[in-house]
N, C-alpha and C positions, 0 to 999 in steps of 0.2 A: 516429582516433580514440584517445587511451591508451588505458590499461589501466587501469584502476581499482583500486585497491590489496585484495585476499584478508584483510578481516578476519572472520568469521566468529567462527573463534577465539577473537580478541582481543572482536572486541565484546562475544561474551561474556560474558567474566570481567572487564570494566568498567561493562559497566551493571548493576551489581548497584548502584556505589556509591551514595549519598547524592543527591539533587536537586538539584542547579545552580542557580545565581539564573536561566536562563534555560531550566527546566522541570524532567521527570526525564533521566536522561541511562538511553538504551535501547542496545539494538543499534541500534537507526536512526540514533539521535542520532552514537553512538558515530562507524560506516561515515562518516557525511554528516560528519563534522567528520577522521575518518583521510582519507578524500578528499581534502580542499578544500574542498566545495559549499557556500555558502550555504545560512542555511534559519532561519525565524524557529518557538522554540519557544509552542505556543498550547495552554498549561492550560482544561479548566475543569469547573465539577462535574456528575460524569457519576451522572443515575438512575437504582438499579439497577434491571431491570425493564424501563426503558425497550424500547421498539417497536426503530426503527429507531434502528441506532452513529453511522450515518453524518450523519442527517437532525436525529438529539440536537447536534449536533457543527457544523452551519450552523447550525441553530437561536443554539443557545449561543454562536454563535464569529459570531452577527450578521451572514453569510453569504450567496449564493446558494445554492443542491440546487448547480448544476448547477458552481458551481466548486470542491467537496467531492465529491473523491475516494473510493468505494465498496473494499474489496480484497479479491480472493474468490479461494479458493483453488477449480480445477477439475481435473478426471481426464479429460486426451486420452489420443486412441491409447496416448503414452512414457510417460507414466504422470502426474505434479502440472502443473501451470502453476499460472498468478495470473494473472486479470482487474483492470486497475484500469476501475474507470465512471466518470459522477455520479450521487451518490447522488438524483439527479431524476427517475434511467432505472431498467427494468432491464438483466439480461447477453443481450446476446443470441446463446444458447452454438452454433447454426447456425456464427454469421458469426466468434465466436472460434474450432471448432476450421480454422477457412478458413485462419484468422490461422495458425494453427501447423499446418498441412496436413494435421487429423487429419481423420480418416470424422466423428467425433462429442465433442461433449463436453459430457456430465455437471457440479454440482455436487457434490465433493467432500464426503464424511466428516468432520464437524465437525472429530471428534478424529484424524482422520488429519490435516488439513493445521495444527491444534494439534500435531504429533508433530513434520511437518517442517517451518513454521515457526521454534517456540519460541517461537509467544504466544495470546497465547490469542481466543477468538472477538470480534467486539466489539473486536479491538486488535494484531489481525493486518495489518502494516505491510510495506507491498510494502519496505520495503527491509532492509537486515539483518536476513535470515531464517538459520533454522542453514542450512539445505539450502538455494540456491539457486535458488531453477527461472524455464523459461522464462514474460518476464511480454509480454501485451500489455496497451499501454495506449488507451483508444479518444482516435479522432484528435480528438475535440473538447478534449480538453488543451492543447491550441497553440491554442485561441481565448484562452486565457486568460493574463496576463504572468504569475503563481504559482497554482499549485494546493493542493489541501491536501488529504493521506493522512494517516493512522495514523500515530502516533507511535512506537506501539510497545506503546499499554495500552489501556485505557476512559479515555474523560479526557484526552486528551494526542491535538490533530493539531501535524502539520510542513505547512511552507508553505515550499513552494521552486519553482522553473522548469518546467514538465514536460523539457523535454531536458534538466536535471540530476539526475532520476528515468527519465528515459528511461538517461543517462549512467551511469549506479548501479548500475540495474537488469538492462542489455543488452535495456534495451527493447524492443521494433519496437511504433508507431504501424498501429492499425486501427478500422474504426467496426464495434468492436462492444457499443459499447452502441446501446439501445433507452430513445426515451421513456415516461415510464410510463404 
């Protein structure tokens, strides 16, 4: 697999530009475009105070919960890491730790997650993060032709293949999701 360009600095400056016809420009869309990867932008009206950001996306985009994935930042032995799991379930912290050869994993403090990724909670994308973190994608992502992840802001999801998501994030696949 060829190395994808590191576009974090470039993405940050370009992401501030105005919305495009295909959706807002974010660090995630800039990174995908720079890497030459195909994706489809999906914008929906975010409801302030919505309980679950991922479930809201699935509902408003008319998708199955199993095909929409949430991005969770975790604290592992080596520091922060990213878990990408279906919104239909929860993250198995023991499985996440095992996937990264850690003794344990816990959900990261939201403020620390925002600082490291450059995104706000509810809009954290696994793509184009300010600091590239080790990433694990639940293996069920491979069951779908395409999956949906946050595009880098609330009310914005990106549709892409799980293999492209793994390529741009240098992720591994592991059974880290657990049904609700």
